[in-house]
NUDOTOR-15825 format. One record per residue: residue in one letter; y, z, x of N, C-alpha, C in turn. Coordinates in steps of 0.1 Angstrom, whole numbers, plus 5000, padded with zeros to 4 digits. Last residue first. Example, Ala and Ser with C-alpha at 12.3 -4.5 7.8 and 13.67 -1.06 7.14 Angstrom:
! NUDOTOR-15825
S497850715128498950715137500050795129/A494350785132495550785123496750785132/
//
This chain:
! NUDOTOR-15825
G520681657765519881727775518781797769/G521781317760521381447755520581527765/G522581067768523081177775522781317770/N521280867755522580897750523181017757/K518780877767519680767770521080797766/L517781107754517981107768518880997772/R517581007727518381117730518681127745/Q515780797731517080767727518080877730/N513480947738513980847747515480817744/E513081087714513381157727513981067737/L512480877697513680957694514081037707/T510080787709511180697707512480777705/L508481017707508780967720509980877719/R508281027679508881137686509281097700/R506980777674508380807668508980917676/W504480827686505380717690506780737686/E503581027670503881057684504780947690/L503280887646504280997646504581037661/A501280707653502580657649503580767650/R499180887659499680797670501080747666/E498781017634499181097646499781007657/I497980787619499180867615499680947627/A495680707632496780617631498080687628/I494080927627494380897641495580797641/L493880917599494481037606494881007620/V492480677595493780697590494480807597/Q490080727609490880617613492280627608/E489080947595489480967608490380857613/K488280817571489380917571489980937585/R487780467573487280607575488480697576/F488280217548488580277561487880417561/P487479887534487480037534487680097548/K490779817545489879887536488579817536/T492379817577491679747566490879837558/I495479877591494179927588493579857576/Y497779857616497179777605495779827603/D500979977629499479957629499079897616/Y503679917628503179987639501579967640/A505279607620504379717616503779787628/G506779387628507179527632506379637627/K505979127625507179177617507579317620/R503779137641504979057645506179097638/I502079287625502579337638503779267643/A501779107604502279237602502879297614/E500578887617501878867611502579007608/Q498178997625499078947635500478937629/A497079047600497279157610498279117620/S496778797590497678887583497979007592/E494978677609496278627607497278727600/L492678837606493378837619494778787617/S492779017575492478897583493178907596/G492279207546492479197560491979067566/Y492779307520492779167523493079137538/A493179567517491779527514491679377517/T495279747540494979637531493479617529/I498079917552496679927548496379817538/I500379957578499979877567498479897565/V502780187588501380147589500980077577/V505780197604505180157592503680117595/P508080427620506880337620506280317606/I511380447623510280497614509180387615/T513480347637512580437644511380487636/P515180197621514180127630513280217637/D516080247590515880327602514780267611/I516780027574517280157571517180247583/E515379817585516779797582517479937581/H512779927584513479907597514979877596/T512279907556512280037563513080027577/K512479627552513379717546513479857553/E510179547568511579497571512579587565/V508079677556508379697570509779657573/V508279577530508479717532508779747547/E507579317535508979347531509279487532/L504879357541505779307551507279327548/G503879457516503979547528504879497539/D505879317489504679337497504979427509/R507079397457507479387472506179407480/G505979327432507379357434507879347448/L502779437438503679367429505079417432/M501279417470501779497459502679407450/K499479417498499579337486499979427475/L499479627517499979497520500379417508/D500579967513499679867511500279727514/S501980177538502180087527500979997526/I503580457551502280397550502280307537/V505980567572505780497560504380437561/L507380857587506380757587506280697573/S509281047584508881017598507980897599/F511981077561510581037564510481017579/A513881257545513881227559512481197563/H514981147512514081217521514181167535/A516680987498516481117493515681207503/A516580737509517880797509517780947505/M513880677505514380697519515680757519/L513980647477513180757483513580787498/D515580417475515980547469515180667475/E513980227489515380267493515780397488/L511480227474511580257488512980307492/E510980137448511680267450511880307464/L509479917449510879897448511680027448/P506779997449507479977462508979947461/N505380227430506480127428507180107442/N503880447433503180317431504080207428/T504480687459504980607447504080487446/S504681007474504080877471504580817459/V505081217502505681167490505081037487/V503681487519503481357515504281327502/E503881677549504281667535504181517531/H501381787572502381687568502681687553/D499381927582500382007576501481917571/T496081787575497281807583498281887576/R493981767558493681767572494881787581/S494881747532493781837534493481857549/T496881567533497281707530496081797533/I495481317539496581367547496781517545/I493581297518493181287532494181357541/T495281307495494281407497493781417512/Q496781067499497481197499496481317501/L494680877497495480897510496181027510/L493880927470492980937481493680957494/L496280867456495680997455494681027467/L496680597463497680697466497080837467/M494380497451494480487466495580587470/D494980537424493780597430493880597445/V497180377420497380517420496180587426/E498180097436496980157430497080307431/D500380017450500480007435499180047428/D501680237474500580157470500580137455/L503180417499503380317489502180237487/L504080727511502980647508503380547497/L505780887537505980817524504780717523/I505781207552505181077551505381017537/K507281437573507181387560506781237560/E505581687594506581577592506281517578/A504881967613504781897599505881807598/M503281997642504581977637504481907624/
//
């Protein structure tokens, strides 16, 4: 099932790499920006199923992206990718609501597995909500 993914990273090369990994190996549609301050406008214009964000960016960091995304739609998982990985930053990201945390350098398969797990989690969350609300 093709879903829409938003990529946020202030490094254009990383956006291109991630977009290539995702579009070459999945049917998912990818929208990307190197300006994390565009998050709200992009989310208003598109129905995203997943957000993938760098941790360290100018203007807004990945933890703020997690918070803003969940203010708009708490069912959208956010995967954080960072070159500045530490146990402390990983714990903080998860505590703030990030679905997953990937450190650079990463393997293609690592990213693809994280994407599929996050999208499956969202599908199950939405199905659970539908069932709780009496949907058949």
